TORZA-251477 format. One record per residue: x negated, y negated, z negated of N, C-alpha, C in turn. Coordinates in steps of 0.2 Angstrom, whole numbers, padded with zeros to 4 digits, always signed. Each point is the difference from the previous one (the first is absolute). Layout:
XYZXYZXYZ...
end
This chain:
-0795-0633-0417+0002-0007-0003+0002+0004-0009-0005-0007-0004+0000+0004-0005+0005-0005-0007+0006+0002-0002+0006-0004-0006-0001+0001-0005+0001-0007-0005-0001+0003-0006+0006+0001-0003+0001+0003-0005+0006+0002+0000+0004-0007-0005-0007-0006-0003+0002-0005-0003+0005-0004+0006-0002+0000+0008+0005-0003+0004+0006+0001+0000+0002+0010+0001+0004+0002+0001+0005-0001-0007-0002-0002-0006+0006-0001-0004+0001-0006+0003-0005-0007+0002+0003-0005-0001+0006+0001+0007-0002+0005+0004+0004-0002+0005+0007+0003+0000+0002+0003-0007+0004+0006-0002+0004-0007-0006-0001-0004-0001+0004-0005-0003+0000-0004+0004-0006-0002+0002+0006-0007+0007+0005+0005+0002+0001+0007+0003+0003+0002+0005+0008+0000-0006-0001+0002-0006+0005+0001-0005+0002-0007-0001-0002-0005-0001+0003-0008-0001+0002-0005+0005-0002+0001+0005+0000-0004+0007-0004-0006+0000-0004-0001-0006+0000-0007+0000-0008+0000-0002-0004-0005+0002-0008+0001-0001-0003-0004-0010+0006-0004+0004+0000-0005-0010+0001+0005-0006+0003+0004+0000+0006+0004-0004-0007+0005-0002-0001+0004+0007-0004+0005-0001-0007-0002-0002-0003-0007+0002-0007-0002-0004+0000+0000-0005+0007-0001-0004+0002-0002-0008-0001+0007-0004+0003+0005+0004-0001+0006-0004-0004+0004-0001-0005-0002+0007-0010+0003+0001+0000-0002-0003+0000-0008-0004-0006-0003-0002-0007-0003+0005+0003-0002+0005-0006-0003+0005+0005-0006+0001-0005-0006+0004+0005-0004+0004+0004+0003+0007+0003-0004+0001+0004+0000+0006-0008-0002+0006-0001-0003+0002-0007-0001+0006-0003+0008+0000-0002+0001-0007-0003+0006+0000+0006+0008+0004+0005-0001-0003+0003+0007+0001+0005-0001+0010+0000-0004-0001-0001-0004+0008-0006+0001+0006-0004-0002-0002-0008+0004+0002-0001+0005+0001+0002+0005-0006+0000+0009+0000+0003+0001+0006+0007-0001-0001+0006+0003+0004-0001+0000+0008+0000-0007+0001-0006-0001+0005-0004+0004+0005-0007+0000-0005-0003+0007+0001+0002+0005-0001+0003+0001-0002+0003+0009+0000+0006+0000+0007+0002-0004+0001+0002-0001+0008-0005+0001+0005-0005-0005+0001-0006+0003+0003-0004+0005+0001-0003+0004-0007+0000+0005+0000+0004+0008+0002+0006-0003+0002+0006+0007+0002+0002-0001+0007-0002-0007+0002+0001-0001+0007+0010-0002+0002+0002-0003-0005+0007-0002+0002+0001-0003-0007+0008-0005+0002+0001-0003-0005+0004+0004-0003+0001+0001-0007+0004+0002-0004+0004-0002-0003+0001-0011+0000+0007-0002-0001+0005-0003+0005+0005-0002-0002+0000-0005+0006+0002-0007-0006-0003-0005+0003-0003-0006-0005+0006-0004+0001+0005-0003-0007+0005-0007+0003+0000-0002-0008+0001-0009+0002-0002-0004-0005-0004+0003-0004+0001+0002-0006-0003+0001-0006+0003+0009-0001+0000+0003+0004+0004+0005+0000-0003+0006+0004-0004+0006-0003-0003+0006+0005+0003+0004-0002+0005+0006+0009+0003+0003-0001-0003+0007+0006-0001+0007-0003-0003+0002+0002+0003+0003+0008-0006+0002+0005+0004+0002+0006+0000+0007+0000+0002+0002+0007+0000+0007+0000-0008+0003-0004-0005-0002+0002-0008+0001-0002-0001+0001-0007+0003-0006-0001+0001+0001-0008+0000+0004-0003+0008+0003+0003+0005+0004-0005-0008+0006+0000+0000+0001+0007-0005+0006+0001-0005-0001-0006-0003-0004+0001-0005+0000-0004-0001-0001-0008+0007-0003-0002+0001+0002-0008+0002+0003-0001+0002+0007+0002+0000+0004+0000-0005+0006-0003-0005+0000+0007-0006+0001-0002-0004+0001-0004+0002-0010-0001-0004-0001-0006+0003+0002-0006+0006+0001+0002+0003+0004-0010-0005+0003-0001+0001+0008+0006-0003+0006-0004-0005-0001+0001-0006-0004+0002-0006-0002-0001-0004+0003-0006+0006-0009-0002+0000-0002-0009+0002+0009-0004+0006+0001+0002+0001+0004-0004-0005+0008-0004-0003+0001+0009-0004+0006+0000-0005-0002-0005-0004-0004+0002-0004-0003-0002-0001-0004-0011+0007-0003-0002+0002+0000-0007+0000+0009-0002+0003+0002+0003+0002+0009+0000-0006+0003-0004-0005-0002+0005-0006+0002+0001-0006-0002-0009+0002-0006+0002-0004-0003-0007+0001+0003-0006+0007+0001+0000+0005+0005-0006-0004+0004-0001-0001+0004+0005-0002+0007+0000-0008+0001-0003-0004-0005+0003-0007-0001-0003+0000-0001-0007+0004-0002-0002+0001-0003-0007+0003+0004-0004+0003+0001+0000+0005+0006-0006+0001+0006+0004-0001+0002+0007+0001+0009+0001+0006+0002+0001+0000+0002+0005+0010+0003+0001+0002+0005-0007-0006+0004-0003+0005+0003-0006-0003+0001-0005+0001-0011+0000+0000-0007-0006+0007-0002+0000+0002-0001+0007+0004-0004+0000+0006-0002-0004+0000-0005+0000+0006-0004-0006+0003-0005+0003+0005-0001-0004+0004-0005+0003+0007+0001-0005+0006-0004+0005+0005+0002-0002+0007-0003+0006+0006+0007+0002+0003+0000+0006+0006-0002-0006+0002-0007+0006+0009+0001-0003+0004+0002+0005+0003+0005+0000+0005+0004+0005+0006+0001-0003+0005-0004+0006+0006+0000-0002+0004+0008+0006+0005-0001-0003+0002+0007+0003+0009+0001-0002+0004+0000+0005+0007+0004-0001+0002+0006-0004+0006+0000-0003+0002+0007+0000+0003+0004+0003-0005+0003+0002+0002+0006+0007-0005+0007-0001+0003+0003+0005-0007+0005+0002-0005-0003+0001-0001-0004+0000-0008-0004+0001-0002+0002-0007+0001-0002-0007-0002-0003-0004-0005+0009-0002+0002+0004-0002-0004+0007+0000-0006+0002+0004+0001-0005+0008-0005+0002+0005-0005-0005-0003+0002-0007-0001-0005-0006-0004-0003+0004-0005+0003+0001-0006-0004+0001-0003-0005+0005-0001+0002+0005+0004-0004+0009+0002-0006-0004+0003-0001-0006+0003-0004-0004+0004-0004-0001-0006+0004-0004-0002-0005-0005-0008-0003+0004-0003+0003+0008-0004-0002+0003-0003-0008+0003+0003+0001+0001+0008-0006+0004+0004-0009-0007-0001+0006-0007+0001-0005-0006-0001-0003+0000-0004+0004+0000-0007-0005+0002-0005-0003+0005-0003+0000+0005+0003-0007+0006-0002-0004-0003+0003-0001-0002+0008-0005-0002+0002-0005-0006-0001+0007-0006-0003-0005-0005-0003+0005-0002-0005-0003+0003-0005+0003-0002-0009-0001-0007-0001-0003-0004+0001+0001-0006-0003+0002-0003+0004+0005+0001+0005+0008-0006+0003+0002+0004-0006+0003-0008+0003+0007+0001-0006+0007-0002+0006+0006-0001-0002+0006+0002+0004+0005-0007-0005+0001-0003+0003+0009-0004-0003+0004+0002+0007+0005+0002-0005+0007+0002+0005+0004-0004-0003+0001-0001+0008+0008-0004-0001+0006+0005+0005+0005-0002-0004+0007+0003+0004+0004-0006+0000+0008+0003+0008+0003-0007+0001+0002+0003+0003+0004-0004+0006+0002+0002+0005+0000-0003+0006-0003+0003+0004-0002-0005+0007-0002-0008-0001+0006-0003+0001+0000-0009-0001-0007-0002-0007+0003+0002-0006-0005+0001-0004-0008+0001+0001-0003+0005+0002-0005+0002+0001-0002-0003+0006+0001+0000+0004-0001-0008+0006-0003-0004-0005+0004-0004-0001-0001-0006-0003-0005+0000-0004-0004+0005-0004-0001+0002-0006-0010+0000+0008+0002+0004+0002-0006-0001+0006+0002-0006+0000+0002-0004+0007-0002-0007+0001-0002-0007-0004+0002+0005-0010-0004-0007-0005-0005+0001-0001-0005+0007+0003-0004+0003-0003+0000+0004-0007+0007+0002-0003+0000+0004-0003-0004+0006-0001+0004+0005+0005-0002+0006+0005-0004-0001+0002-0004+0005+0003-0008+0001+0005+0005+0004+0005+0004+0004+0001+0004+0002+0004+0006+0005-0003+0006+0001+0004+0006+0005-0005+0001+0006+0007+0004+0004-0003+0003+0005+0003+0007-0002+0001+0002+0000+0008+0008-0003+0001+0006+0005+0002+0004-0001+0000+0006+0006+0004-0001-0007+0007+0001+0005+0005+0002-0003+0007+0008-0002-0001+0000-0004+0003+0000-0007+0004-0007-0005-0003-0006-0001+0003-0002-0006-0003-0002-0008+0004+0002-0003-0004-0002-0009+0006-0008+0002+0000-0004+0002+0004-0006+0002+0001-0006-0004+0004+0005-0008+0003-0003-0005+0004-0007-0003-0006+0001+0001-0007-0005-0006-0004-0005+0007-0003+0002+0007+0002-0006+0006-0003-0002+0005+0003-0005+0001-0001-0003+0006+0003+0002+0008-0003+0002+0005+0002+0003+0004-0004-0002+0007+0003-0002+0006-0002-0002+0004-0001+0007+0008+0000+0006+0002+0003+0002+0004+0004+0000+0008-0006+0004-0001-0006-0004+0006-0005+0005+0008+0003-0003+0004-0001+0002+0005+0000+0007+0002-0007+0005-0003+0004+0006+0000-0006+0007-0005+0002+0004+0009+0000+0006-0005+0003+0005+0002-0005+0006-0004+0002+0006+0002-0005+0007+0002+0004+0006+0001-0002+0005+0001+0002+0004-0003-0004+0004-0005+0005+0006-0003-0005+0005+0005+0000+0005-0001-0005+0006+0001-0001+0003-0003-0004+0003+0004-0003+0007-0002-0006+0000+0003-0006-0005-0004-0008+0000+0005-0006+0008+0002-0003+0000+0004-0005+0008+0000-0001-0001+0003-0006+0008+0002-0003-0004+0005-0005+0002+0007+0005-0004+0005-0008+0002+0007+0006+0006+0002-0001+0004-0002-0002+0006+0005-0002+0006-0004+0006-0003-0007+0003+0003-0002+0004+0002+0004+0008+0008+0000+0001+0002+0002+0008-0005-0002+0004-0003-0005+0000-0006+0000+0007-0005+0003+0000-0002+0003-0006-0007+0006-0001+0002+0003+0004+0004+0001+0000+0001+0008+0002+0000-0001+0011-0002-0004+0002-0002-0001+0004-0006+0000+0001-0002+0002+0010-0005+0002+0001-0007-0008+0001+0006-0006+0004+0001-0006+0000+0004-0004+0002-0004-0007-0004+0005-0004+0001+0000-0006+0006+0007-0003+0001+0001-0004+0006+0002-0008+0000+0000-0005+0002+0004-0005+0002+0009-0001-0005+0003+0005+0003+0006+0002-0005+0001+0002-0006-0007+0002-0003+0000+0005-0005-0001-0007-0005-0003-0003+0004-0003-0006-0007+0005-0005+0001+0005-0002+0004+0005-0006-0001+0005-0001-0007-0001-0005-0002+0002-0001-0005-0002+0004-0007-0004+0003+0002-0004+0003-0008-0005-0006-0003+0002+0000-0008-0001-0006-0001-0011+0002-0001-0001-0003+0002-0010-0001+0004-0004-0003-0006-0006+0001+0001-0006-0001-0005-0004+0000+0008-0004-0005-0001-0003-0002+0006-0007-0006-0001-0003+0003+0003-0008-0004+0001+0002-0007+0000-0005-0005-0003+0003-0006+0003-0002-0003+0005-0008+0006+0001-0003-0005+0010+0006+0000+0003+0001-0005+0004+0002+0000+0006-0002+0002+0008-0007+0001-0001-0004+0003+0007+0003+0008+0000-0002+0002-0005+0001+0007+0001+0009+0000-0003+0005-0004-0001+0006+0002+0000+0006-0002+0004-0008-0004+0006+0002-0001+0008-0002+0005+0004-0006+0007-0003+0000+0002+0004+0003+0006+0000+0001+0001-0004+0004+0005-0005+0008+0000+0005+0004-0003+0001+0006-0004+0003+0000+0001+0007-0005+0000+0003-0001+0000+0006-0003+0007+0001-0001+0003-0001+0000+0006+0002+0003+0006-0003+0003-0002-0005+0008+0005+0000+0006-0003+0001+0000-0007+0003+0006-0003+0006+0004+0000-0007-0003-0003-0006+0004-0001-0006+0004-0008+0003+0007-0002-0001+0002-0007-0002-0003-0003-0006-0003-0002-0001-0003-0006-0005+0008-0002-0006+0004-0006+0003+0004+0001-0001+0004+0002-0003+0002+0006+0002+0003+0009-0005-0003+0001-0004-0007+0001-0002-0004+0002-0004+0005-0002-0008+0000+0004-0006+0003-0004-0006-0007-0001-0005-0005-0003+0002-0006+0000-0003+0004-0005-0008-0004+0004-0005+0003-0002-0007-0005-0004-0004-0006+0007+0002-0006-0005-0004-0004-0001+0004-0007-0003+0002-0005+0000+0002-0007+0000-0006-0005+0005+0002-0005+0001-0005-0007-0001+0001-0004-0003-0001-0010-0001+0001-0002+0008-0002+0005+0003-0005-0007+0005-0002+0007+0005+0000-0003+0006+0003+0007+0005+0000+0003+0004-0007-0006-0001-0005+0001+0002-0005+0007-0004-0005-0002-0004+0003+0005-0004-0002+0009+0000-0001-0002+0005+0006+0010+0003+0003+0000+0006-0003-0006+0005-0003+0002+0005-0003+0008+0001-0004+0000-0002-0007+0004-0001-0004+0006+0000+0002+0001-0006+0009+0007-0001+0002+0002+0006+0004-0005+0004+0004+0001+0005+0004+0003+0008-0006-0001+0000-0006+0001+0006-0002+0008-0002-0004+0000-0007-0001+0006-0002-0004+0009+0002+0007-0004+0003+0005+0002+0002+0007+0007-0004+0003-0001-0007-0003+0001-0005+0005-0001-0002+0006-0005+0000+0001-0007-0003+0007-0002+0005+0001-0003-0001+0007-0005+0004+0004-0005-0005+0002-0006+0003-0001-0006-0002+0004-0003+0001+0007+0001-0006+0003+0000+0001+0009-0010-0001-0001-0002+0006-0001-0009+0000-0001-0004+0006+0002-0005+0000-0001-0003+0007+0003-0002+0002-0003-0004+0006+0003+0000+0007-0005-0005+0000-0005-0006-0004+0000-0006-0002-0004+0003-0001-0005+0005-0006+0000+0005-0003-0007+0003+0005-0004+0004+0006+0004+0003+0005-0002-0005+0004-0004-0008+0001+0004+0000+0007-0004-0008-0003-0004+0001-0009-0002-0002-0002-0006+0006+0000-0007+0006-0001+0003+0005+0000-0008-0001+0006-0001-0004+0009+0003+0002+0004-0004+0005+0004-0005+0005-0003+0003+0007-0001-0003+0006+0007-0001+0000+0007+0001+0002+0005+0003+0006-0001-0002+0005-0008-0003+0007-0001+0003+0002-0004+0004-0004-0001+0004+0000-0002+0007-0001+0004+0007+0002-0003+0003-0002+0002+0007+0000-0006+0005-0007+0002+0008+0001-0003+0004+0001+0004+0007+0003-0001+0002+0003-0001+0006-0003-0005+0011-0002+0003+0001-0005-0005+0006+0006-0002+0006-0001-0006+0002+0005-0001+0007-0001+0003+0007+0007+0000+0001+0000+0003+0009+0003-0004+0005-0005-0008+0002-0006+0006+0003-0004-0001-0005-0008+0002+0000-0006+0002-0005-0001-0009+0002-0004-0001-0008-0004-0007+0002-0003+0002-0004-0009+0000+0002-0004+0000-0004-0005-0008+0000-0003+0000-0005-0004-0005-0001-0007+0000-0002-0004-0003+0001-0010+0002+0001-0001-0005-0005-0006+0000-0001-0004-0005-0006-0007-0003+0004-0001-0004-0002-0004-0004+0002-0007-0002-0008-0004-0001+0000-0006-0002-0005-0002-0008+0004+0004-0005-0004-0003-0005+0005-0003-0005-0005-0003-0005+0004-0004-0006-0004+0001-0007+0005-0003-0005-0004+0002-0007+0007-0007+0000+0002+0003-0002+0010-0003-0001+0002-0004-0008-0001-0006+0001+0003-0005-0008-0004-0002+0000-0005+0000+0004-0005-0001+0002-0003-0006+0007-0003-0004-0005+0001-0006+0006-0003+0002+0005-0009+0000+0004+0002-0001+0006-0004-0006+0000-0005-0002+0002-0005-0006+0001-0003-0003+0007+0002-0003+0001-0003-0005+0006+0003+0003+0004-0005+0003+0002-0006+0003+0005-0002+0007+0003+0002+0004-0007+0003+0004+0003+0004-0002+0001+0006-0006-0002+0003+0000+0003+0006-0002+0005-0001-0003+0002-0003-0001+0011-0002+0005+0002+0002+0003-0002-0006+0007+0004-0002+0004+0001+0005+0001-0007+0007+0004+0003+0007-0007+0003+0003-0005+0002+0000-0004+0005+0005+0002+0008-0004+0000-0001-0005+0000+0007-0005+0011+0004+0001+0003-0006+0000+0005+0002+0002+0000+0003+0009-0001-0003+0006-0001+0001+0003-0006+0006+0002-0005+0003-0005-0003+0007+0001+0005+0005+0000+0005-0001-0008+0003+0001-0003+0006+0004+0006+0003-0005+0005+0004+0002+0002-0001+0008+0008-0008-0005+0001-0004+0002+0008-0002+0010-0005+0000+0000-0005-0002+0008-0002+0008+0003-0003+0005-0003+0002+0006+0002-0002+0003+0004+0006-0001-0006+0006+0001+0001+0008-0001+0006+0000-0008+0000-0001-0004+0006+0003+0001+0009-0002+0004-0001-0007+0002+0004-0001+0005+0002+0002+0005-0003+0001+0005+0000+0001+0001+0009+0006+0008+0001-0002+0000+0006+0003-0001-0001+0010+0003-0005+0001+0000-0005+0006-0005+0004+0003-0007-0002-0002-0003-0001+0003-0005+0006-0001
end
């Protein structure tokens, strides 16, 4: 079986658009030519790849599998061509990377620094924001990928679990009576004037785990960036329901962090859009992170 990469690219485009006429226009070939190429491809692999109805084509189960394999093959070919043209040591380009403000930020910046030491011609555009803002940027193609705090609506995204966790708790002035406690409970925070992140999915997950009654929470301010809340906390009139990573970034000796009881820990993921092929530089960056995580895991004392 000998397949031309050109035909694989034709197949990918038809699968993307579900329409031969539109695909032919974008590929700059005639519709009959494209139709014949798809039929010959199906004959070559020995199975139908599309279900046909009127002017629409839809991938069947075999077609979905073939699409995945074709994308992998083409990505590898493109990657190899890039390597032959420029060499890995001269890898260049720009990665658009989003990152929430949490303990994952210093972790990702350390990865960025190591990556640029190996590939000095690669630059980064960094975007901060809450999870909703960064997901929108991924959807719009503004960000190649983003480090997000869980929970994340993962249906639209591929993701890599990162080895970074954050503990949820209450951020307040250091001289507040609650700051003397080892942990705070639901009863402690009812009626407190709260600052909370605006992401509904995180708020719902948090109230569920901590058995909080959302109707009893005295939410005064919702923020998308934690830095906006700092001056309000320092006033002594507000309490920030947030994560330890935010408190660490505040780096303010006048503030204190007290964890929740029961403990609530949130993980982080590096997410990118499904069904959208990342550029070569972004793919190599993902491979680099995966390798760094594997090395760190091997060095872990538990191993």
